[in-house]
C-alpha positions as semicolon CSV with decimal commas, in nm:
position;residue;x (nm);y (nm);z (nm)
1;X;1,269;-3,495;1,707
2;X;1,132;-3,149;1,791
3;X;0,923;-3,292;2,076
4;X;1,243;-3,404;2,248
5;X;1,366;-3,046;2,255
6;X;1,056;-2,877;2,405
7;X;1,246;-2,727;2,700
8;X;1,518;-2,568;2,484
9;X;1,518;-2,223;2,328
10;X;1,478;-2,178;1,957
11;X;1,848;-2,098;1,925
12;X;1,958;-2,415;2,105
13;X;1,718;-2,614;1,890
14;X;1,855;-2,460;1,568
15;X;2,212;-2,544;1,679
16;X;2,109;-2,904;1,752
17;X;1,936;-2,935;1,415
18;X;2,246;-2,797;1,241
19;X;2,468;-3,053;1,418
20;X;2,225;-3,335;1,332
21;X;2,227;-3,226;0,967
22;X;2,608;-3,226;0,961
23;X;2,620;-3,578;1,110
24;X;2,363;-3,697;0,856
25;X;2,561;-3,544;0,568
26;X;2,885;-3,706;0,688
27;X;2,724;-4,050;0,655
28;X;2,699;-4,009;0,275
29;X;2,971;-4,103;0,031
30;X;3,223;-3,827;-0,046
31;X;3,072;-3,550;-0,261
32;X;3,224;-3,355;-0,545
33;X;3,414;-3,033;-0,485
34;X;3,118;-2,824;-0,604
35;X;2,881;-2,986;-0,358
36;X;3,135;-2,947;-0,078
37;X;3,177;-2,579;-0,160
38;X;2,799;-2,524;-0,173
39;X;2,754;-2,701;0,161
40;X;3,035;-2,498;0,317
41;X;2,881;-2,172;0,193
42;X;2,533;-2,273;0,312
43;X;2,671;-2,361;0,655
44;X;2,856;-2,029;0,677
45;X;2,540;-1,846;0,574
46;X;2,327;-2,032;0,830
47;X;2,578;-1,957;1,105
48;X;2,579;-1,589;1,007
49;X;2,199;-1,574;1,018
50;X;2,193;-1,740;1,360
51;X;2,458;-1,499;1,490
52;X;2,257;-1,202;1,361
53;X;1,939;-1,331;1,526
54;X;2,121;-1,391;1,856
55;X;2,262;-1,038;1,847
56;X;1,931;-0,871;1,763
57;X;1,694;-0,733;2,022
58;X;1,335;-0,849;2,040
59;X;1,219;-0,507;1,912
60;X;1,441;-0,539;1,605
61;X;1,313;-0,888;1,531
62;X;0,945;-0,796;1,563
63;X;0,974;-0,436;1,435
64;X;0,977;-0,498;1,062
65;X;1,330;-0,605;0,985
66;X;1,481;-0,266;0,903
67;X;1,712;-0,279;1,204
68;X;1,536;0,006;1,382
69;X;1,306;-0,042;1,675
70;X;0,963;0,110;1,625
71;X;0,776;0,265;1,907
72;X;0,401;0,273;1,935
73;X;0,409;0,653;1,899
74;X;0,577;0,617;1,558
75;X;0,297;0,391;1,439
76;X;0,009;0,602;1,568
77;X;0,031;0,896;1,324
78;X;0,077;0,657;1,033
79;X;-0,235;0,462;1,129
80;X;-0,435;0,779;1,195
81;X;-0,347;0,925;0,856
82;X;-0,447;0,618;0,662
83;X;-0,259;0,494;0,360
84;X;-0,164;0,758;0,108
85;X;-0,379;1,024;0,270
86;X;-0,218;1,366;0,258
87;X;-0,499;1,617;0,296
88;X;-0,701;1,652;0,615
89;X;-1,059;1,538;0,580
90;X;-1,352;1,765;0,646
91;X;-1,536;1,681;0,967
92;X;-1,830;1,455;0,899
93;X;-1,709;1,381;0,546
94;X;-1,804;1,033;0,441
95;X;-1,515;0,861;0,263
96;X;-1,525;0,549;0,051
97;X;-1,818;0,327;-0,023
98;X;-2,110;0,393;-0,247
99;X;-2,283;0,727;-0,286
100;X;-2,642;0,767;-0,183
101;X;-2,888;0,762;-0,472
102;X;-2,902;1,115;-0,606
103;X;-3,219;1,259;-0,747
104;X;-3,241;1,422;-1,089
105;X;-3,265;1,758;-0,912
106;X;-2,937;1,699;-0,725
107;X;-2,763;1,587;-1,044
108;X;-2,908;1,887;-1,230
109;X;-2,789;2,128;-0,961
110;X;-2,438;1,985;-0,978
111;X;-2,452;2,010;-1,359
112;X;-2,561;2,375;-1,338
113;X;-2,272;2,447;-1,098
114;X;-2,029;2,281;-1,340
115;X;-2,156;2,487;-1,635
116;X;-2,140;2,812;-1,434
117;X;-1,785;2,732;-1,324
118;X;-1,672;2,650;-1,678
119;X;-1,826;2,972;-1,813
120;X;-1,600;3,161;-1,569
121;X;-1,300;2,966;-1,703
122;X;-1,298;2,994;-2,084
123;X;-0,961;2,815;-2,092
124;X;-1,141;2,506;-1,961
125;X;-1,080;2,288;-1,655
126;X;-0,987;1,926;-1,597
127;X;-1,209;1,701;-1,383
128;X;-0,981;1,728;-1,077
129;X;-0,994;2,107;-1,099
130;X;-1,373;2,107;-1,128
131;X;-1,397;1,870;-0,832
132;X;-1,166;2,090;-0,623
133;X;-1,352;2,412;-0,711
134;X;-1,693;2,264;-0,629
135;X;-1,574;2,061;-0,324
136;X;-1,709;1,737;-0,471
137;X;-1,600;1,383;-0,395
138;X;-1,427;1,196;-0,678
139;X;-1,727;0,964;-0,712
140;X;-1,977;1,250;-0,743
141;X;-1,841;1,403;-1,063
142;X;-1,852;1,141;-1,344
143;X;-2,231;1,112;-1,368
144;X;-2,309;1,486;-1,400
145;X;-2,030;1,528;-1,655
146;X;-2,158;1,231;-1,854
147;X;-2,510;1,377;-1,850
148;X;-2,384;1,721;-1,959
149;X;-2,183;1,568;-2,243
150;X;-2,486;1,367;-2,357
151;X;-2,698;1,685;-2,350
152;X;-2,422;1,859;-2,553
153;X;-2,380;2,129;-2,289
154;X;-2,007;2,057;-2,260
155;X;-1,730;1,998;-2,508
156;X;-1,402;1,826;-2,442
157;X;-1,042;1,834;-2,555
158;X;-0,788;1,562;-2,472
159;X;-0,820;1,212;-2,336
160;X;-0,845;1,037;-1,999
161;X;-0,707;1,246;-1,712
162;X;-0,587;1,513;-1,953
163;X;-0,943;1,581;-2,071
164;X;-1,028;1,949;-2,047
165;X;-1,396;2,046;-2,026
166;X;-1,543;2,362;-2,177
167;X;-1,893;2,513;-2,152
168;X;-2,074;2,547;-2,487
């Protein structure tokens, strides 16, 4: 049936299909009042949707469905920022992925920096604060902290993200 309508627009085709459906439904025996009411409501809804589509511009139809046309300039900053990114990234900073294999000396140096920082903050610091103070990536911090805790050079208070670290 669709092959017969190749030269028609999508709207003409939808109208034809709606008329064919009505003719097909009329061939059945009379339906109950509930079914008649449901069919009437469905037909009204379908006609309303078709009217809305006919009245919409191509930009509205392809722009995301919020009724506003989106320009390419509105999309560019969003794409450049990335999802959920709020802070500008340092030039040359490598984001995501795995860290390079760090030597014991590198891990020890980071551990020493953590201990020195915590000695200057007797009230203690949370992991995010330590990371911010030392300009470390989120993936760089867990291993040195784990090593310092195992060596009993740090003590903790709290749980999960509320954990506060103190130098011993």
